[in-house]
C-alpha positions as CSV (number, residue, x, y, z in Angstrom):
1,M,129.3,31.1,159.8
2,V,130.9,27.7,158.8
3,T,131.1,25.3,162.3
4,L,133.7,23.1,163.5
5,F,131.8,20.4,163.6
6,R,130.7,20.7,160.4
7,M,134.1,20.8,159.0
8,K,135.5,18.0,160.8
9,F,132.7,15.5,159.5
10,D,133.0,16.5,156.4
11,M,136.6,16.0,156.2
12,I,136.6,12.4,158.5
13,G,134.1,11.6,155.6
14,Q,135.8,12.0,152.8
15,A,139.2,10.7,154.3
16,L,136.8,7.7,154.9
17,I,135.8,7.4,151.4
18,M,139.1,8.1,150.0
19,S,140.1,5.3,152.0
20,A,137.6,2.9,150.7
21,C,138.1,3.7,147.4
22,L,142.3,3.5,147.3
23,L,141.9,0.7,148.8
24,G,139.7,-1.0,146.2
25,F,142.1,0.3,143.5
26,I,145.1,-1.2,145.7
27,G,143.5,-4.3,146.8
28,R,141.4,-7.3,144.3
29,Y,137.9,-5.8,144.0
30,G,138.1,-4.7,140.9
31,T,137.1,-1.6,139.1
32,G,133.5,-2.1,140.3
33,W,134.0,-1.2,144.0
34,T,136.6,1.8,143.3
35,N,134.6,3.3,140.7
36,A,131.7,3.2,143.1
37,F,133.1,4.7,145.6
38,L,134.9,7.6,143.5
39,I,131.2,7.9,142.4
40,L,130.1,8.2,146.0
41,L,132.8,10.3,146.8
42,T,132.2,13.2,144.3
43,F,128.4,13.1,145.3
44,W,129.6,14.1,148.9
45,Q,132.0,16.7,147.5
46,I,129.7,18.1,145.5
47,V,126.9,18.1,147.8
48,S,129.2,19.8,150.7
49,A,130.0,22.2,148.2
50,L,126.4,23.2,147.7
51,H,125.8,23.5,151.0
52,L,128.9,25.4,151.9
53,Y,128.1,27.9,148.6
54,Y,124.4,27.9,149.5
55,A,124.0,28.4,153.1
56,C,127.4,29.3,154.3
57,R,127.9,31.9,151.5
58,Y,131.4,30.2,151.0
59,A,131.7,31.9,147.3
60,S,135.3,29.6,147.3
61,K,133.3,27.0,146.5
62,I,131.6,27.5,143.4
63,N,135.1,26.8,141.4
64,F,134.7,23.3,142.3
65,L,131.2,23.3,141.3
66,R,132.2,24.4,137.8
67,V,135.2,21.8,137.6
68,A,132.3,18.9,139.1
69,L,130.1,20.1,136.0
70,V,132.7,20.1,133.2
71,L,134.2,17.0,134.5
72,G,130.5,15.1,134.5
73,A,129.3,16.6,131.2
74,S,132.7,15.4,129.0
75,L,133.4,12.0,131.6
76,P,131.5,10.2,129.1
77,L,133.2,11.0,126.2
78,W,136.7,10.7,127.7
79,I,135.9,7.2,128.9
80,F,134.3,6.7,125.3
81,L,137.9,8.0,123.6
82,I,140.3,6.6,126.7
83,G,139.3,4.6,128.8
84,A,140.0,4.4,132.6
85,W,142.7,7.1,132.1
86,A,139.4,9.6,131.8
87,Y,139.1,9.2,135.8
88,L,142.6,10.8,136.6
89,P,141.1,14.2,136.0
90,V,138.1,13.6,138.4
91,V,140.5,11.7,141.2
92,G,142.6,14.9,140.7
93,A,139.5,17.3,141.3
94,T,138.5,14.7,144.2
95,V,142.0,15.2,145.9
96,W,141.9,19.5,145.5
97,Y,138.9,19.4,147.5
98,F,139.8,17.7,149.8
99,Y,143.2,19.7,150.6
100,Q,140.8,22.4,150.4
101,T,138.6,20.8,152.8
102,V,141.5,20.3,155.4
103,R,143.0,24.1,154.3
104,D,139.6,25.1,155.7
105,M,139.4,23.0,159.0
106,K,142.8,24.4,160.1
107,I,141.4,27.7,159.4
108,V,138.1,27.4,161.2
109,S,140.1,26.2,164.1
110,R,141.9,28.6,164.2
111,R,139.0,31.1,164.7
112,R,137.3,32.4,167.7
113,R,134.6,30.2,169.0
114,T,131.4,31.2,170.9
115,F,130.4,28.8,173.8
116,W,128.0,27.2,171.3
117,D,130.4,26.1,169.0
118,I,132.7,24.6,171.4
119,G,132.4,20.8,171.3
């Protein structure tokens, strides 16, 4: 069973990394920092999806894992073909997963909790 603490931790971590990525994109820090934060965010989300899929038997996370696998395998080719625009599907997938995390956290927060889950 997924705990509320785990979902809050996951959502706050993703939000912080997404904010840093956005600041790197808007600011004058260059594409190196933006790409580093995007890679960190993608890694965070893949580990989160793996944990939710294997430990909590959350079957809907397999879709993100499949998309991440396809994007990861095809990204070098797309970078070679169209350059920096190849990161747009990666950004879309990370925003999609963040939206799912927020939605799942709302569902978990409405669920009845035991004494040990309160906190």
